[in-house]
N, C-alpha and C positions, 0 to 999 in steps of 0.2 A: 267424639263429637257427636254424634245422633241423639244419645243418650239425655247428653246435656242439655245440647237443644229440644228433644219432645219434654223434660222433666222442666222445664222453663215454660212452654205451652201449654205444660200439666195444670201450674204453680199461679198461670194468668188465667186460665179456664173458672180456678178455683175461690180467686179471689175476685171471680166476677160473680160467681154465684155466691158467694158469700155478702156481694153486694146488694144483689136482689133475696138473698133473704133478709137481711136488713131492712131492707124495703117493705118489706112485706110483712114485717112486724112489728117494725117503732108502732108507735105511738094508738099501739089499738089497745080496744076498754080502758081508757083512760090514762094509759101508763106516758111519762114521758118520753119523748122520741130523743135519742142517743146519734154519735155521730158517728158509729158502727159501718154504716154505708160510705162515709166522707172517706174513712181511714181504710177503708177494702177498694175502696176505687183508688186511692193515693196509692196504695201498693198494688195492683194492675197496670198504672203507666210507670211506675217506676219499673216494674220488672218489664212491663216492655222496651223500653230505651234503653236498661239493660241488655236486656238481649239483643236488640239491635248494634246497640255498641258494640255485645262481646263478637256479633258474626264480623262486622267491620272490622274490629280486632282479628280474629281468625283468619280471614283474608289475608288483609296485610300482613302478618306473618307465616304465610303459606300453610296455617294447618287444612285449610278447605278451599278445593276449585271450583271455579264454574264450568258444569258443564250443559250451560245452554244449547238452545237451537242454533244451529250452524247457520252464520251470514250468508245471503244471496243462496239458498236453495230456496 
């Protein structure tokens, strides 16, 4: 379970890095601008929503348990 969540975080960070690279490269030296940044950011948003939904589903199915700070201490 931890590997899946860590992999999703890595994919989100990579999509963000691809968007940043596209932002810096597009439109230089008279080249036409492409929509690579928009696609990369769309992937990032989609992956983030999918990760959130997966964590909610895993909690509902009992695959993960909350271990937060005890209330009242």
